[in-house]
N, C-alpha and C positions, 0 to 999 in steps of 0.2 A: 369774547372768544369763548365759542362754544366747538369742541371736536375740532380744534384747529381752525374754525370758522369766524372769520370776525366781519359781520356784516356793519355796513358803514353808515345804518340808521340809529346803530348804538349811540347813545350820547354819553356823557361822562367825559372822565379824562381823555379818553381814544381823539374825543371830535376836538378837544382845545390844544391837544399837540398840535406843532407843526409839522406837515407832513415833508419830506424830503422828495423830491421830486422821482427818484430811484428805491424809494424803501415805502414798507406800508403805512400807514398812519401812527405806529408808534414809534417810527422813526428808526427802526432797530432791525428788522428784517428785509431783506433786499429782495426786490422784484426781479425774479428770474423770467417769466413770461407771462403776457396778457392774451388774455381773449377779450374779442369784441364781438358784440352784438347789437341788432337792433330789437326793441321792443315794441310793441303794442297791447295795452291795457282794453281788456274785453268789457262790455258794458251788459250785464246779465240782466234777466226778465226773474224779478223776487218776488215770491209769492206773497199776500198779504199779511199773513199771520205772523211773519220774520219781523222782528222788532226794527232791525235797521239793517241797512245796506254793507254796513261792514260786517255784520254778525254772517249774514248771508256769504259775503265773498270768503269769510273765513273759513265757516263751514264746506264751501264748496272746494277751498284749497284742500283744507283736511282730507275731501272725499276723493280728490284726485293724486295728491302728490303721495305715493309709496315707496318711491325711490327705487322702482322695478319690480314691486312685491309680486306676490301672487294675483291670481285675477278677480280672486273675493271679494278686495278692495278696490280695483281698479273699475275703471268707467268702462261702460260698452258703448262704442262709437256705431250710431246707424246713420244713415243718411237716409233722407224723407223729402221725395220728389225733387232732388237733386241741388235744392236749394239751399234746405237746412240740416244741420246735425243736431241730433238730440244726444246729450249725454246723460241717460240713466244710470243713477249711482243704487248699488243695493243698499239693504236698511242701514240706515246712518244716523246720522242729528237729525233730531225732530223737527220738522219745518221744510225742511228742503227734501224734494222728493224729483223733481223735474228741472233742468236748466236747458232753456232754448240756445244754442248757440249760432251763429251766421256762420256759413264753409270757413270764410275768413278768420274769424275768432277761433273756430275748431282748429284749424291749422296752427294759428299763434300757439295757442294752448298745449298742443301735442309738442309744438319746439320748445315750451316752456318746460313741460315735464321732462321733454329729453335733455334740456340743459340740468335741470334739477338733478338728474338721476346721475347726468356724467359727473355732475362736481362733487356728487355724494361718493361715486366712486374713486375720484380724484383724491379725497379724502382718507377713504380707506386705503388708497396707496402711500400715505404718508405726506402728501404737500399740504401747503397752509394756503388757504384762500382768502382773499378780501374782496367782498362785491362793493359797486356803487348801487346808493339808493334809486330806484325807479320811481321818480317825483313826478315825472312827467305823462301826461298820456301814452304818449310814444316818442320815442327818440334813441339814441344810444349810449348802451352801458359797456363798464369795462369791469373783465374779473381777473383780478392780478394773485399771480400764483408764485409762492415761496417753497424752494427745496430744503427744510432743514438739513443738517449734518450727516443725520442716519441715512437719510434717502441718498444724497449725494454719494457718501462712501458707497452704500448697496449697489447703487448704480451702476457706479464708477466701478466697482469688480466684474458688475456682470459686462458692461461692456469692454472691458479689459482696456482700460485707459492707461496708458502710461504719465507715470509721476515723476516728477525729480526725485531722487534719495538722498538722504546724508550725503553721500560720498560724491566725492569727485577728482576728476582724473584729467592731467594734462595733456592737451592735443600736441604732438608731435608734428612740427612744421617741415617741409621742403627744406634743406638748406640748399649753398652753392648760390650759384647763379640767379635761379629761379626766385630766391628769399631775398635776392638784392634789388631785383627788377621789381619784387612785389613792394617791397618798402618804398621806392621811389616811386611808384607807380600810386600808393597810397598818399605820399606825402602833394604829389600834383594833384591829386584830385580832390585833395581837403576840401577847398570852398564847394565842392559839388557836393558832400556828403549832406545828408539831412540831418539836422538838429535833433534826434530821437534819443532817448535814455536807451547806454549800451553796458553791456556786461564789466563789470569794471574788469576784470581779466577774461581777455578774451582766448587765451590761450587756455582757460580750463571749463570744463562742462560737467556737469552734474548727470552721474549714473542716473537714467530712467527705467522703470520698472512697473510691469502691469499692476494697478491700485489692487492692495488684498489686506481686509481687514484683520486677517489673523499675524501680517507682518507690518502692520502700521507702525511699531519702531524701526522699521528700514526708513521711514520717509521724513523729510524735514519738514515739519508742521508746526509751525509758527504760531498761525492763527489757522482756527476752523473756517472762520467766515471768509478768508481770503486764498485758504490752499487752493481752491479750485477758483479758477479765473470766470469773470461774466460768461467769456464764449464756451466753456465748458459745462458751468452750471447751466445755462440756456439748450447745449445740446442734452443734457440728463432730462431737464424737463420735458423737451419735445418728444425723447424717448416714450416715457411715461404714457403721454398726452397721445401717442401712436398707438400703443397697444390696449389703452385704457378703452373698455366697450361699453354699450349701452345694450339693452335689450331691445327696444327700441327700434323696429326694423334693422335689426342685427347688425348695427352699428358699430364697426370696427375700429373706429378709433377718430382723432380730431379729423383727420383727411375727407372722411364719408360725412360728418357734422357741417364742417364746410361745405362740402359739395350739395348737400341737402338743405343749405340754408340756415341751419341751426344757430351757426354762427357764423357772422362776417370772415373775421380774419384772426389767426394766432400767429403772432410773432416776439422774436425777444426785442428787448429796449436798446437803444443808440446811448450809448454811456455821457446822457446830456446834451446841451446844446454845443454844435460846431463854431458859433461865434458869439460873444456877446461883451459886455463890459466888465463882467466878474473874472476876478484873477483864478479861479478854480480852475486847475489844468487837466484835462481827461484825454483819455486817448482818439477820442473824435475829434477833439479839438486839435490836438496834435497830427493829426493825419491829416487834417483839413490845412493846417498850417505848412505844414513842412511837403505836403505830397499833391492834394487835391486843388491845388490853385494854378490859374495858369502861369502865375506869377515865378512857381517852383517848376516851371519847365526845364531849367538846365539842370537840376538836382537828381540824384539819384533816386532809386524809389525805395523807401525803407520795407524791404520784404516782409523783414522777421516780424514787422509792428502791423503790417497788412495780415499778415499769417494768425498772428493773436489776437485780431479784432475780427476777421472774418471766416476764418479757419482754413485749413488746407488745400482746398479745392480752389477757392476763389483767391489764394497766395499763389498757387502753381500757374496760373491762368496771367496775373499781371508780370510775374517770372518771366513768362512764356514771351509774353509782349515784350518785354522789356529786352530780353536777349535777342527776340526778331529785331526790336528797333535798333540794336545797336550792331548788329551785323550788316542792317542796312548801309551802315556808314562807308564800309571799304566797297561795296559793291557801287555803291552811288560815285565814290570817287571815281572809280574804275570805267562806270559807265559816262560820266563826263570828261574823262579823259577821251574816250573811244568817239564823242561827240565832235570834240574839240579836234581831234585828229580829222575827221569828215571835213570839220571847217577849213583848218589850212590845206588839206589837200585838195580840194575842191577845185581849184586855179588849175593846178597842174593835171585833173582828170581829161584824158585824153578824150575817151568816149565822149565825155560832157561836152568838149570842146568840139567835136565834128557835127556834134546834133546843132551846137549852136554858131555854128559856121555859117553864115547865109549862102558863101560860095558854093557848098556842097550842091545846093538845092535837091533836096530829097524831095519829091512829088507826092505825098502819099495819096492812098487811096481816100474818098468821100466816108466820113464817118457814119454817114446815115443816108438812106435813099431819096433823091430825087431833091431832096432840099437843099441838101449840105453839098458844098464845092469841092475840089481838089484843095490841098493846103500845103503849106510846105513845113517840113520837120521843124525846122529853126524855130517855129514859132513856139514850140514846147520846150523852149530852152530851159525857162524855169524851173518848170517841173522836174527835168533831167538833173539841173545843179543841184535842187533841194533833193531827189534819192539819193544823189552820192553822199550825202549828210550819214545816212543810214546805211546805206548798200557799200559798203566796203570791205576789203579784207580783215578791217579790225574787227568787225560784228563777228566773226567767226570767231576769234580769240575771248570774245566778250561771252559768246554761248556756252565755249567750253567751261571759260572762268565760274559763270553764274551757275553750270551744273554742279561743279565742283563746291562752288559755294552753297547750296542747296544740302550738299551730303554733309559738311564741314558743320554747317548750322544743326540739322539734325543730331549730329554726333556730339556735337558740343551741348546740345539741350538735353540728350541722356546723359553727360555728364553732370551737367548741372542740377539736374534732376534727382542723380542718386546723391549727391553733394546735400541738396536741399532735405532729402528723405532724411540722411543722416544726422543732421543737426535738428531737425523738426520731430526725430524719432518714429519716423514711419519705417523704418526699416523692419520687417518680418511682420508690419501688418496685415491682417487677415481680413477676406472679405467678410465685412460684417451680413448677416441674416435679415435682409429686408422684409418691411410689412408688405403684404398685397395693396396693392392701389385701390382706392374705394369704387372706381368703375368693373373692377375686374370680380371683387366680394360682390359688388351687385348681381354682375351677370351669373355669377354662381349661386346665390339666391333664387335668382328667378330660375335657371336649373332645375334648383331643388324643389320650388314650388310645383314646375309641370311634372316631375314625378310621382305622381300619387301613390304609387305602388310601395313605395317607400314609409315605413312607419316609423313611429317615433321611439320604437326599440332599436332601431338601427342608427342611432345617433349616432357612433364613431364611422359608421360608412360614409354620412353625411358630412363630415368635419374634414376627411377625406379628398371628397368629390373635388375635380377641378373640370376647369375645359379643356375638350379632346381637340384633335383636330378638325374633325367634323364641326366643331361649334364656329370654329374661326374661319371655317372657309368659306363663307359668304363674304366676311372681311377682306379675305385674301383677294378673292376674286375682285371685290372692287378696287382694291388697292392696285392689281395689274392693269385693270381696264383703264381706270381714272389715270395711271401715273403714263399709261402709253398714250391715252387721249391729249396729254397734257404736253408732253412731247413733240407729237404731232401740229398742237397748237403753237408751240413755239417755232418749230417749222415752217408753218403758215404764216406766222408773222413776219419771218425773214423774208418769206418768197413776196406777201404783200409788199417791203418797202423794196426787194428787187423789181418789182413791177411797178411801185411808183417812181422807182429811179428812170426806167425805160421810157415810160410813159411822158413823164416831166422833161426827159432828156431832149425826146421826140418833139413834145410841143414847143419846147423854147428853139427846138433849131427853126421853127416855122416862123419864129417871130422877125418882122421887120427891121427891130433894132441892132445895130450891129455890136455893142454893147454886151447886150443880152445874147446873142449867137457866140460872142468870143468866149464869154465866162460861163457856159453851159455845166461843164464838167465842175468848175468849182460850185455852183449854185447846188447842182443836184447833189455833190458829195456830202456838201454841209447838211444842208437840210434833210437828206436819209440818216446821217448819222445821230442829228437832233431826234429824228423820229425812231430810231432804234435806240436811242437813251430814254426816252419817255415811256416804249413800250415796255422795255427791260425795267425800271421803276415801278412798274404797275402791273407787271406779269410777279416780279420779285414777291411783292407784298401779298398777290394773290395766292402766288406758291407756299407761301409760309404759312396761310390759314391754311390752307388745302391738306399740305402735310401732316400739318397736326391733326386736322380732323382723320386722314386717313389713317393715322396710328393709333387713335382712340378707338375706331372701330374694329382695330386688328384687338384688341382689349389685351396689352401687354400685361404681364402678372404683376411685375415690381418697377419703380421710377427709373431702375436702371436702365431696363429691358427697352422700357418705352423711349426713353433718352436716345437711346442708341441707334434705336429704329426711326426716330425722328431727325434725327441727324444723319441719317444716310438718304432718307426720302426728300429732305430739303436741299440736300447737298446734289444729289442728283439732279432736280429741277432746276436749281438755281444756276449749277454750272452750265447745263445746256441753256440755258435763259441768257447767262451771260456773256457765254463764249461762241453761241450759234452765229450770228453775223460777223465776227473776227473770225470764225473758221471757213465762212464762207467767201469773204474778201481773200484770204491767206490761199485758199487751195482751189477755190471752184470759179472765181471770176475771172473770165477772160479764155477757161479752158474749154466753151463750148460754143465759141462764135463761129465757128466755119471760115470760110474767106472770101474773097471778093468775088463773086458771081455765082456763090453757094454758099451764103448765109443762114445762121440757123435762126427761125423766127419763131416767137409768142404771139399767141392771139391774131395771128393771121394777118403781119403786118409791121409789128414791132421788132427789130433786130434784138438777140441778146447782148449785153453790153459786154465791152472790153475793156483792158486796162489802159491806161493812159499811157503815152509811147515811153516814158521812162522806167514802165512796169508797174504791178500792183503794189510794191512795198512801201511807197511812200501813201498811197492810199490806205493801205494796212495800217500803218504807223497814223495818220491820222484818227482811222476807227480806233483803232487803241488807245488812242490818248484821252479823246473825248467822252469813251464810255468809261474808262478808270476815272478821270478826274471828276467825271459827272455824278456818277455813284460817291465816289470820295466826298465832294463837297455835298451834294444834296441828300443822299440816302445816310451816309455815315456819321456826317455832322448834324445839317440841318433837322433830319428827321427825328435824331438823338435828342437833340436838344427839345423841339419844337412839341414834339408827340407827346411825351411826359408832362409837360407844362399844360397840352392841352387837356389831357386826359385828368390831371390835379383838380384843372379849373371846372372841369364837366363833373367831377365826382362831389366838389365844394356845393356848387350849385343846385343838384340832385339832392344832397343831404339839407342845402335850406330850405328847399321845395317841400321836401317830405315830413320834414319835423316842423312841428308847428312852434310858435315864438312864446314858450312859457317861460315865468321867471324861475328858476331853480335857484333856492337860497342855500340848499345844503352844499352845492358844491361852490369851492373856489374860483372868484373871478380868472386867475390867472391859469392858463391853459396848464396841465402836468405833460410830463413827457409821453405818457402812453396817448394823450390827446395828441400831440404834437407829431407822434410817429405814426400815428391810425391816419393820417391826412398825407402821408407820404405814399407811393406809389411802391405795389407789392412786389418782391424780387421774383422774376418770371425764370430764371435761370442763366446759363453762361453761354447757351445757343447761338443768340442771335449775335453776341460780342467775338465770339470766335470763329462764326460764320463769314461775316465781313474782312475778317484777316485773313481767313484761309481762300477767299475769291481775290483777295487783293495781292497775297503770296502766288496764286495761280497768275495773274496778271506780271506780276514781276518773274516770273519762271520760264511760263510758256511759250511768250513770243517776244521774248526779249533781243532777239535777234533784228526785231523789226522796230525797236525801241528804245534804247539803250538808257532812256533817259527816265524810266520807269522806277527804277530804285529810289530815284531822287524824291520822286513825287510821292512814292510811297514813305519815304524816311520822314518828309516833310506832315503829311497825314498821321503819321503815327504819332510825332512830338505832341499834336496836338490830340490825337486820340486818347493817348494814356492818360492826361489829364481829363479830358472830356469824361473818359469811364470812372475815373477815381473820383471826380466832382459828383457823380451820379451816385455812385455807391454812399459816398459820404454824407450828401446833402439831399438828394431827391429821392431816393429808397429808404425802404423800411430797411431793419438791419438781418441780413440772411442767418438762416440757420448755420451754425459751422459744421460742417460734412469733410473727412476726412476722407484724401485720396492720394495714393502714392504715385499717382500720373495721370497725364491731362487724357487718357482714354483712347476714343477710336480716332480722336482727332490728328493722334502721332500717324497714324495706319493712313488717314488721310492725304497729310504733308507728304508722307513719304512715296505715296501712290503718285502726287501730283511733281515729286521731283522726278521720277522714273518718266512719266508722262513727257515732261519739259524737253528731257532728251531728245526722243523721237520725234517731238514737235517742232522742236527749234532745228535739227536734221532736218528734216522737210522743208522749212521756212529756206533756209537756206540754198538748199538743192534745188526747190520748185519755185520759188516764188521771187528769190533775187537773182542777180544776173551774174552770181559770182561763179557757177560753173561753165556757162557758155563763155565768160571772159577769160577763164584762166583756159577752158579747151581752144579758144581761138590764138591763145598767146602763146601757148607752148604747140599746137599743132597744127593753127591755118595759116599763122601769121609769116609773112616773108622773112622779118627780119628780128622777130622775138620780141616784138612792141606792141601796142595796141591800137597803131593806126591802122583804119581800116574797119576795126570792128562794126562800125552802125552799119556800114555798108553790108558787110559778111551777115550780118542779123537779118535783113530786110528782102523780101522776096518780091521779084517782076510780077506783074499782071498784066494783061493786054485789056484795054479801056472796051475793047471793042466786043469782049466776051462777057462785059456785064448786060444783067437779062435785060430784055424790054422794060421801060417804066420805072426803072432804078437809076438810070443814068441823069447826072445833075442836070438839074434845069439852068436858061439864062446864064450857062457857067463862060466867062471870059475866057477861061483857058481851054476850052474842049477841042477849039481845032489844034492847039500846038502839043497837046499831050497824048501821047500813043500808049505809054507805060507809065503805071502808076506802084507804089511802092506799097509794101504791109509787111507788118513784123511778125515774121515765121520762115522756119525753114523747109521751103518747098522749092519743086523744080521750077525754072521760068517756062513761058508758055514755049518758046523754038526748041524746048526738050522733048523728047518723043513720049517721057511719063507727065505730061505737065501739069503742075500744080500738087504732084503726089509729095508727100513728105521725102525729102531728098537725104544721103546719108550723112550729112551734117546733124540732121535732126535726131537720128537713131544713133548718131554716137555720143551727141550731149544727152541726151537720154539714157544712156548707159551709165556716161561720167555721173549723172546725176543720184542714179541708184545704187551706183559703187558708194559714192559719197556718203550717201544714209547709212549704207552698213558699215563703212570705214568709222565715220564721223560715231554713231551709235556705239559701235565695240568699243573704240577709245575710248568714249568718255565714260561709259560704264565700267569699262576695266578701274579707269583712275578712280572713279567713284567707289569702287568695291575696296580698291589698294587704300584709300583714303580712310573707309570705315574700318579697315583692318589695321591700319596703323594705328587709331586712336583707340584706345579700350575704353569700353563703354562706361566705365568704374573707376575714377581717377585712383592713382597708386597710395596716396596719403588715405582717401576714404576707406578704401578695401584694409589697408592696415591698423587705420582706427578701429573699425566695425570688428576685426578680430582680436584688438586690443580690447574694446568693450567687454566683449564675452569672455575673455580670461580675467579680468577686471570685476565682473558681476559674479563670476563663480567665487575668487577669492572674499569679495565682501562677503557674499550671503556664508561661507565658508566660517568665516570670522566670527560675523554675527551668530551665527550658529553655535561655534565656538565659546563666545561670551556667553551668550544663554545658558549652554549646558554647564558650563563652569558656575554660574549664578545658582541653576538647579541643583549641582552638587555641593554647594556650600550651604544650601537652604537644606539638604536631605542629611549632610554630617551633620550640622548643627541640632537638627532634629534628634539625631541616633543618639547623640552624646547627652542631650536631656533625657532620652528614654533609657539608656543606661544607667545614671545616676539613679534615676527612680526605680529601677527594678530592681538596683542592690539593696538600697533599702525594705524595700519588701520582702525580700527574699530573709533577713536577718530577723525580721517581726514573724516571718511564719515558720525558722527555726525555734525559736524561744516557744512559740506559741506550742510547737509539737512537744517539745521537751515537759513543758507543764500539763501536757494533758494524755499521758503514754497510755492511761487506761485505756482510752476510746483510740485505738491504736486504725481502726478500719476508716472509721469515720473523720480521722484527722488526715490521714494518707492521702485518703480522696480529697479533703478539701485543698491541701498543701500542691498535689498536682494540680489541682483546677486552676491555684492561685497563680503557680509558676507559668501555666498554660498562656495565663491572661498577662 
């Protein structure tokens, strides 16, 4: 060990010691962080005067490695002919003048220099390092980092990390009926609780306070090695790695070095294996056994253990996901009841009976020109009956219920978030100062290099230099243009599918097969929805990558700003992509068809598609269900399981191909924990996890009036999703850096926006897409006896077949001679009216009722949502009281400790004064006798006596 640096090549007792998978070779110091890099040894040309290659290499290393020293001892790198770089060193060891390196070797040498300088700076920061020996010509090596107590305590104070003090105080619980209900609930759910270690007395809580070395006596430090848990230790080391810089390329931390491929990865270690024969239980194994297995799907999540192991940010995600899944249970139950209500009332639905009654003989106008014949409305009986499952009065109630459900979910989440903040000591958490991103620093450095007029004397101004609006303007312009282009691309894809439906329907209508012609609508709808799903899945992946690239060219300063801008772009693009086909079916399909004799055509001959006789709501339901289930099954599950495994296999094959198969005797045969963790996938953030749940939340709330079973399928998916995400975090990803966060950030605003948008969309779905308003209007305004009898006849208009355009009449129709009038679904004047085929009074009355319903529904639901928001406080009453109590307890604890400290100091002073007084009395007696004995020397004695007394 030299300067806290342990080299794995050193022999002796260190090599013989059996290393632990989580410790240095001395089996005492814990590995808090690991840096991984690939190395490649260079083969230099040696002058003949040098005795041995080893000596040459040693001298060259001495000449090149100066840990960021002055230019006198550094090598000047020059490029010759674009193919070779020559490192010429200043006068140094005899025999070594010029070392010629290839461009690849020069680059590798530069990386090695940066690594040495960076590791030297880490040592100066107080960290302790252990390195692997580089025994191969090229390969993978690890740098293991340990933070001693002095570093941990210093950094904990700088980061203001709250740590538990010696003081414990009682948490007062709510009494009365709530306490009784809570106790009953705990007993009932005891089998569902995960078997994880719990605090012995759950009614007591440790008082936490930001760590301070001056007040170290306040904290309950039993063992300095375990006072800071693994997550906190790795967080502290990560902060040091972020701010430690190197002079080469103005690197500002580990992020820049990884971006420049100096290091491949930097990560904290998992707490050992998650499964194995050994009986040593660690937190990772406990999480796997009680949480990250599909067999544990029925258990509650151990949120406190998740937070302790992965940090607050990931803990909040799983707490939010758990609450969302729990809230889906009541909405699923109500959705099933609404669906069953539709099934039960299907047989008694009068409009469906009228459609299915063949005696009514509603002869409908042809669905296409020339090749389609007149048809009877009773042939669409199955569609009408199926539409009633989702188009009934219960769906209106369910839409109101889901709007209030979304509000209650968000309110409950705010309360849970506040409760977790209290128990996790996040109350009063300040925004930590973030380090700039490597890309931002590089851009600023490039800007500095362009400004040639700035001299080295103005270095203070250089440091303050930052990117301005003009620097970012090209990035903003590219963002605006590309986002607009991609939205138009989505609309183009939807339009392409519309063209496919129109042309396919026309082509199938020409078929001579009767079965094909009778199933045109089913075939076209099913295939079009599948095409829509495939397009959505493909564009989702493309848009995710493009959104990241667009955010990068904006060059945000910090990771938080980068993440927020990425989320907004990705959400906007994926929202439009996922819901554009559904919006088309809900609000645009069948609205621009025209009427018989005056149809709207596209591409000169193809009629715009129209809704089925039962309305577009059934087709909207099919579209929504297939897209939702397809995204959940393929994207959220298959992609999430398969893609990480493929990436892992690809990285393994790449490493095996690049590394030569050489025997490495110095390293143990069994892979260590850092080897196992390096083989795992790096953690890339929570954005994909949140995004898929937010899109699903949109499916559950936005069009729930057309598909009441959406919450049921979302619940089934989330039961799997929780364990899938858990398994991924515990077994397939490297351990993420712990990040403190007091909320879920911008995702809450997006959820709130979707909740408000769902009220408007559901109002329009009920008013415009469904037949709820026309039925209501007919029953109370036009019906003779206040029933629904005659509703179908009321909604069908007459058309004189002689008014069909030439060339559009059905060819070879057996009914052509018998049919004088055909019917079509619309509110228009009959052919015998003066204003034939114009919109009738009923049309305007129904349209007014639709708009009135939208306004009434929207204001009613918004009012109820605000009322629920007002009635449910954001901070639970008991937590609010506990926070106030904690502050007073903290003040009392400080005063008591300070009082005891003061008493201790006073006792020391009193004891010291007592000693001082006794010593002064003896000296005075001796001085008096001395004065009496030497009266002849009065002046000198008086002066001596006074001086002695003063002393």
